[in-house]
C-alpha positions as CSV (number, residue, x, y, z in Angstrom):
1,X,-3.7,-5.4,52.5
2,X,-4.4,-5.3,48.7
3,X,-0.8,-4.8,47.5
4,X,0.6,-8.2,48.8
5,X,-2.5,-10.0,47.4
6,X,-2.0,-8.5,43.9
7,X,1.7,-9.3,43.9
8,X,1.1,-12.9,45.0
9,X,-1.6,-13.2,42.3
10,X,0.8,-12.0,39.6
11,X,3.7,-14.3,40.8
12,X,1.4,-17.3,40.9
13,X,0.5,-16.9,37.1
14,X,3.9,-18.1,36.0
15,X,3.8,-21.8,36.9
16,X,6.0,-24.7,35.9
17,X,3.3,-25.8,33.5
18,X,3.5,-22.4,31.7
19,X,7.3,-22.7,31.4
20,X,7.1,-26.2,30.0
21,X,4.4,-25.1,27.6
22,X,6.4,-22.2,26.3
23,X,9.6,-24.3,25.9
24,X,7.7,-27.1,24.2
25,X,6.1,-24.6,21.7
26,X,9.5,-23.1,20.9
27,X,11.0,-26.6,20.3
28,X,8.0,-27.6,18.2
29,X,8.3,-24.5,16.0
30,X,12.1,-25.0,15.6
31,X,11.6,-28.7,14.7
32,X,8.9,-27.7,12.2
33,X,11.2,-25.2,10.5
34,X,14.1,-27.7,10.4
35,X,11.7,-30.3,8.9
36,X,10.5,-27.9,6.2
37,X,14.1,-27.0,5.3
38,X,15.1,-30.6,5.0
39,X,12.0,-31.6,2.9
40,X,11.7,-28.8,0.4
41,X,11.3,-31.2,-2.6
42,X,8.5,-33.1,-1.0
43,X,6.9,-29.9,0.2
44,X,7.0,-28.5,-3.4
45,X,5.6,-31.7,-4.8
46,X,2.8,-31.8,-2.3
47,X,1.8,-28.1,-2.7
48,X,2.0,-28.5,-6.5
49,X,-0.2,-31.6,-6.4
50,X,-2.8,-29.7,-4.2
51,X,-2.8,-26.7,-6.6
52,X,-3.2,-28.9,-9.7
53,X,-5.9,-30.9,-8.0
54,X,-7.8,-27.7,-7.1
55,X,-7.6,-26.6,-10.7
56,X,-8.8,-30.0,-12.0
57,X,-11.5,-30.3,-9.4
58,X,-13.5,-27.5,-11.0
59,X,-13.8,-29.7,-14.2
60,X,-14.6,-32.7,-12.0
61,X,-17.4,-30.9,-10.4
62,X,-18.8,-29.8,-13.7
63,X,-19.0,-33.5,-14.8
64,X,-20.5,-34.6,-11.5
65,X,-23.2,-32.0,-11.7
66,X,-24.2,-33.5,-15.0
67,X,-24.8,-36.9,-13.4
68,X,-21.4,-38.6,-13.8
69,X,-20.0,-40.4,-10.8
70,X,-17.0,-38.7,-9.1
71,X,-14.6,-41.5,-9.7
72,X,-15.5,-41.6,-13.4
73,X,-15.3,-37.8,-13.6
74,X,-11.8,-37.9,-12.1
75,X,-10.7,-40.5,-14.6
76,X,-12.2,-38.6,-17.5
77,X,-10.5,-35.3,-16.5
78,X,-7.1,-36.9,-15.9
79,X,-7.2,-38.9,-19.2
80,X,-8.2,-35.7,-21.0
81,X,-5.4,-33.7,-19.5
82,X,-2.9,-36.4,-20.3
83,X,-4.2,-36.7,-23.9
84,X,-3.9,-33.0,-24.5
85,X,-0.4,-33.0,-23.0
86,X,0.8,-35.9,-25.1
87,X,-0.7,-34.4,-28.2
88,X,1.0,-31.0,-27.6
89,X,4.2,-32.8,-26.8
90,X,4.2,-34.6,-30.2
91,X,3.5,-31.4,-32.0
92,X,5.9,-29.0,-30.1
93,X,8.6,-31.1,-28.5
94,X,10.4,-32.4,-31.7
95,X,10.8,-28.9,-33.4
96,X,11.6,-27.4,-30.0
97,X,14.3,-30.0,-29.3
98,X,15.8,-29.6,-32.8
99,X,15.9,-25.8,-32.5
100,X,17.2,-26.1,-28.9
101,X,20.1,-28.3,-30.2
102,X,20.8,-25.7,-32.9
103,X,20.9,-23.0,-30.3
104,X,23.4,-24.9,-28.2
105,X,25.5,-25.6,-31.2
106,X,25.6,-22.0,-32.2
107,X,26.2,-20.7,-28.7
108,X,30.0,-20.2,-29.1
109,X,29.5,-18.1,-32.3
110,X,26.7,-16.1,-30.7
111,X,29.0,-15.4,-27.8
112,X,31.7,-14.1,-30.2
113,X,29.1,-11.9,-31.9
114,X,28.0,-10.6,-28.5
115,X,31.6,-9.6,-27.6
116,X,31.7,-7.5,-30.8
117,X,28.6,-5.4,-30.1
118,X,28.9,-1.8,-28.9
119,X,26.8,-2.6,-25.8
120,X,29.2,-5.3,-24.6
121,X,32.3,-3.2,-25.5
122,X,30.9,-0.4,-23.3
123,X,30.3,-2.7,-20.4
124,X,33.7,-4.3,-20.8
125,X,35.4,-0.9,-20.8
126,X,33.7,0.1,-17.6
127,X,33.4,-3.2,-15.6
128,X,36.1,-5.4,-17.2
129,X,33.5,-8.1,-18.0
130,X,35.9,-10.3,-20.0
131,X,38.4,-10.6,-17.2
132,X,35.8,-11.4,-14.6
133,X,34.3,-14.1,-16.9
134,X,37.8,-15.5,-17.5
135,X,38.4,-15.8,-13.8
136,X,35.1,-17.5,-13.4
137,X,35.9,-20.0,-16.1
138,X,39.2,-20.8,-14.4
139,X,37.5,-21.6,-11.1
140,X,35.0,-23.8,-13.0
141,X,37.5,-26.0,-14.7
142,X,36.8,-28.8,-12.2
143,X,33.1,-28.6,-12.6
144,X,32.6,-32.0,-14.2
145,X,30.9,-33.4,-11.1
146,X,28.3,-30.5,-10.9
147,X,27.6,-31.0,-14.6
148,X,27.0,-34.8,-14.1
149,X,24.8,-34.0,-11.1
150,X,22.8,-31.6,-13.2
151,X,22.3,-34.3,-15.9
152,X,21.1,-36.6,-13.2
153,X,18.7,-34.0,-11.9
154,X,17.4,-33.5,-15.4
155,X,16.7,-37.2,-15.7
156,X,14.9,-37.2,-12.3
157,X,12.4,-34.6,-13.6
158,X,10.4,-37.4,-15.2
159,X,10.2,-39.2,-11.8
160,X,9.1,-35.9,-10.2
161,X,6.3,-35.5,-12.8
162,X,5.1,-39.0,-12.3
163,X,5.0,-38.5,-8.5
164,X,3.2,-35.2,-9.1
165,X,0.6,-37.0,-11.2
166,X,-0.1,-39.7,-8.7
167,X,-0.2,-37.2,-5.8
168,X,-2.7,-35.1,-7.8
169,X,-4.9,-38.2,-8.4
170,X,-4.8,-39.1,-4.7
171,X,-5.7,-35.6,-3.7
172,X,-8.7,-35.6,-6.1
173,X,-9.9,-39.0,-4.8
174,X,-9.3,-38.7,-1.0
175,X,-9.0,-35.0,-0.5
176,X,-12.8,-34.2,-0.1
177,X,-13.2,-37.0,2.5
178,X,-10.2,-35.8,4.4
179,X,-11.5,-32.3,4.4
180,X,-14.9,-33.4,5.6
181,X,-13.4,-35.5,8.4
182,X,-11.2,-32.7,9.6
183,X,-14.1,-30.2,9.6
184,X,-16.3,-32.7,11.5
185,X,-13.8,-32.7,14.4
186,X,-14.4,-29.0,15.0
187,X,-17.0,-27.5,17.3
188,X,-20.2,-26.4,15.6
189,X,-19.5,-22.8,16.4
190,X,-16.2,-22.7,14.5
191,X,-17.1,-25.2,11.8
192,X,-18.9,-22.7,9.7
193,X,-16.1,-20.3,9.8
194,X,-13.5,-22.8,8.7
195,X,-15.8,-24.0,6.0
196,X,-16.0,-20.5,4.7
197,X,-12.1,-20.2,4.8
198,X,-11.7,-23.4,2.9
199,X,-14.3,-22.4,0.3
200,X,-12.6,-19.0,-0.2
201,X,-9.2,-20.5,-0.6
202,X,-10.6,-23.1,-3.1
203,X,-12.3,-20.4,-5.2
204,X,-9.3,-18.1,-5.1
205,X,-6.6,-20.7,-5.9
206,X,-8.7,-22.4,-8.5
207,X,-9.6,-19.2,-10.3
208,X,-5.9,-18.1,-10.2
209,X,-4.6,-21.3,-11.7
210,X,-7.1,-21.4,-14.5
211,X,-6.5,-17.8,-15.4
212,X,-2.7,-18.3,-15.2
213,X,-3.0,-21.2,-17.6
214,X,-4.8,-18.9,-20.0
215,X,-2.1,-16.2,-19.6
216,X,0.7,-18.7,-20.4
217,X,-1.2,-19.9,-23.5
218,X,-1.7,-16.4,-24.8
219,X,1.9,-15.6,-24.1
220,X,3.2,-18.6,-26.1
221,X,0.8,-18.0,-29.0
222,X,1.5,-14.3,-29.4
223,X,5.3,-14.7,-28.9
224,X,5.5,-17.6,-31.4
225,X,3.6,-15.5,-34.1
226,X,5.8,-12.5,-33.5
227,X,9.1,-14.3,-33.5
228,X,8.1,-16.2,-36.6
229,X,7.2,-13.0,-38.4
230,X,10.5,-11.4,-37.7
231,X,12.2,-14.6,-38.7
232,X,13.9,-15.1,-35.3
233,X,16.0,-18.3,-35.2
234,X,15.0,-20.8,-32.5
235,X,11.6,-19.0,-32.2
236,X,9.7,-22.1,-30.8
237,X,11.8,-22.8,-27.7
238,X,12.1,-19.1,-27.1
239,X,8.3,-18.7,-27.3
240,X,7.8,-21.7,-24.9
241,X,10.3,-20.1,-22.5
242,X,8.4,-16.8,-22.7
243,X,5.1,-18.6,-22.0
244,X,6.4,-20.4,-19.0
245,X,7.9,-17.2,-17.6
246,X,4.3,-16.0,-17.0
247,X,4.2,-18.6,-14.2
248,X,6.3,-16.1,-12.2
249,X,4.2,-12.9,-12.2
250,X,5.8,-9.5,-13.1
251,X,9.4,-10.7,-12.8
252,X,9.4,-13.7,-15.1
253,X,8.3,-12.0,-18.4
254,X,10.7,-9.1,-17.7
255,X,13.8,-11.3,-17.4
256,X,12.9,-13.5,-20.4
257,X,12.0,-10.5,-22.5
258,X,15.4,-8.9,-21.9
259,X,17.1,-12.2,-22.7
260,X,15.3,-12.7,-26.0
261,X,15.9,-9.0,-26.9
262,X,19.6,-9.5,-26.4
263,X,19.5,-12.6,-28.5
264,X,17.7,-10.7,-31.2
265,X,20.5,-8.1,-31.1
266,X,23.1,-10.8,-31.6
267,X,21.4,-12.7,-34.4
268,X,19.5,-10.0,-36.3
269,X,21.0,-6.6,-35.5
270,X,19.8,-3.5,-33.9
271,X,16.5,-3.0,-35.7
272,X,15.3,-6.6,-34.9
273,X,16.3,-6.0,-31.3
274,X,14.3,-2.8,-31.2
275,X,11.3,-4.5,-32.7
276,X,11.6,-7.3,-30.1
277,X,11.9,-4.8,-27.2
278,X,8.8,-3.0,-28.4
279,X,6.9,-6.2,-28.6
280,X,7.8,-7.3,-25.1
281,X,7.0,-3.8,-23.8
282,X,3.5,-3.9,-25.5
283,X,2.9,-7.4,-24.3
284,X,4.0,-6.5,-20.8
285,X,1.4,-3.7,-20.8
286,X,-1.3,-6.2,-22.0
287,X,-0.4,-8.8,-19.3
288,X,0.2,-6.2,-16.6
289,X,-2.9,-4.0,-17.2
290,X,-5.5,-6.3,-18.7
291,X,-4.7,-10.0,-18.2
292,X,-2.9,-9.8,-14.8
293,X,-5.7,-7.8,-13.0
294,X,-8.3,-10.3,-14.2
295,X,-6.4,-13.1,-12.6
296,X,-4.3,-11.7,-9.7
297,X,-6.8,-9.2,-8.4
298,X,-10.2,-10.6,-9.2
299,X,-9.4,-14.2,-8.2
300,X,-6.5,-14.1,-5.8
301,X,-7.2,-10.5,-4.6
302,X,-3.5,-10.1,-3.8
303,X,-1.8,-6.7,-3.8
304,X,1.1,-6.4,-6.4
305,X,3.6,-5.5,-3.6
306,X,2.5,-8.5,-1.6
307,X,2.9,-10.6,-4.7
308,X,6.5,-9.4,-5.3
309,X,7.5,-10.0,-1.7
310,X,6.0,-13.5,-1.7
311,X,7.9,-14.3,-4.9
312,X,11.1,-12.9,-3.4
313,X,11.0,-14.9,-0.2
314,X,9.6,-18.2,-1.5
315,X,12.0,-18.1,-4.4
316,X,14.8,-17.8,-1.9
317,X,13.3,-20.7,0.1
318,X,12.2,-23.1,-2.7
319,X,13.8,-21.8,-5.9
320,X,11.7,-21.5,-9.1
321,X,9.0,-23.7,-7.7
322,X,8.6,-21.4,-4.7
323,X,8.2,-18.4,-7.1
324,X,5.5,-20.2,-9.0
325,X,3.4,-21.1,-5.9
326,X,4.0,-17.8,-4.2
327,X,0.8,-16.1,-5.3
328,X,-1.6,-18.9,-4.2
329,X,0.2,-19.2,-0.9
330,X,-0.1,-15.4,-0.4
331,X,-3.7,-15.5,-1.3
332,X,-4.5,-18.3,1.1
333,X,-2.5,-16.6,3.9
334,X,-4.4,-13.3,3.2
335,X,-7.7,-15.1,3.5
336,X,-6.7,-16.8,6.8
337,X,-5.4,-13.5,8.3
338,X,-8.6,-11.7,7.2
339,X,-10.8,-14.3,8.9
340,X,-8.7,-14.1,12.1
341,X,-9.0,-10.3,12.2
342,X,-12.8,-10.6,11.7
343,X,-13.0,-13.2,14.5
344,X,-11.0,-10.9,16.8
345,X,-13.3,-7.9,16.0
346,X,-16.4,-10.0,16.7
347,X,-15.0,-11.1,20.0
348,X,-14.1,-7.6,21.1
349,X,-17.6,-6.4,20.0
350,X,-19.2,-9.1,22.2
351,X,-17.0,-8.4,25.2
352,X,-17.5,-4.6,25.2
353,X,-20.9,-2.9,25.0
354,X,-21.8,-0.6,22.1
355,X,-21.0,3.1,22.2
356,X,-24.6,4.0,21.8
357,X,-25.9,1.7,24.6
358,X,-27.3,3.4,27.7
359,X,-25.5,3.1,31.0
360,X,-26.1,-0.3,32.6
361,X,-27.2,-1.9,29.3
362,X,-24.5,-4.5,29.5
363,X,-25.2,-5.3,33.1
364,X,-27.6,-7.8,34.6
365,X,-29.7,-6.7,37.5
366,X,-28.7,-8.4,40.7
367,X,-31.4,-9.3,43.1
368,X,-30.6,-9.0,46.8
């Protein structure tokens, strides 16, 4: 009878091996998630090193195409980047530090001025802001240990940068060989597909990082000129802060622009705040409609909604570093998903005959 045979066949599909495989997969995924949650700093450093290495590798390839050995090209690019960074540091860090110290010294007086503005008085009348801040300050009276830990964290930034530098150099030196070795382990049928995926991710992430560096530079330059023209105090650290905010697309410039506008209202009055707000609105249009599409759409090919969602979730997972690397990760994930969907479509097309094929076109004649 056909019914008992089909039921036995279905019951025999669930074997002990299948159960163990499913349980092992669940445990492996759980262990991987737990491992990632416990190693977020190392994960951020590794992803940052890979991204920086991809950006620098374009310059390395330019030098190698001109006949320079890859090791010498890597050394030349790394030394050049360090020289530019040190030079800009000597030019920008001393005035930025002095203006930053002045900003910290004048913070209490700026806070007093903010409390006297009509905007703050309206907020205080509706939401009782002063009482809420007073309660928050009372709960933070024993916050000496967090402050000390924050100072220790600031001191460890230098160690993180050194680690990032060495990781980047190692990725530049040993990354291509590792990629070639991993691709060599694949079957010839799938090797071409994975090579195409890696090449697409390399072009997308590299173009995105190079364009993002240009956007940050333009932001710093234009904001410095504008704030210097309106004689905004502490203009250099504020301009650097505005430039680094472009590392977080869409959300970063908006938040920093509002903060600088509020500071302009405190230090310079209403008209200076209006001028600052107009500038950041105009620059937002420039970055959002001209500079951003050139980078985010033509290189990363990521939808703005996907970009915002990636920033939201990765910022919750990794903090500011997660928001910075959100767009490259979203671009890489989009490329992988697209290739998987293409592979699935090709397999379905191979398994089912075409619509226009005559009856029996997909069958093989059987000889008696």
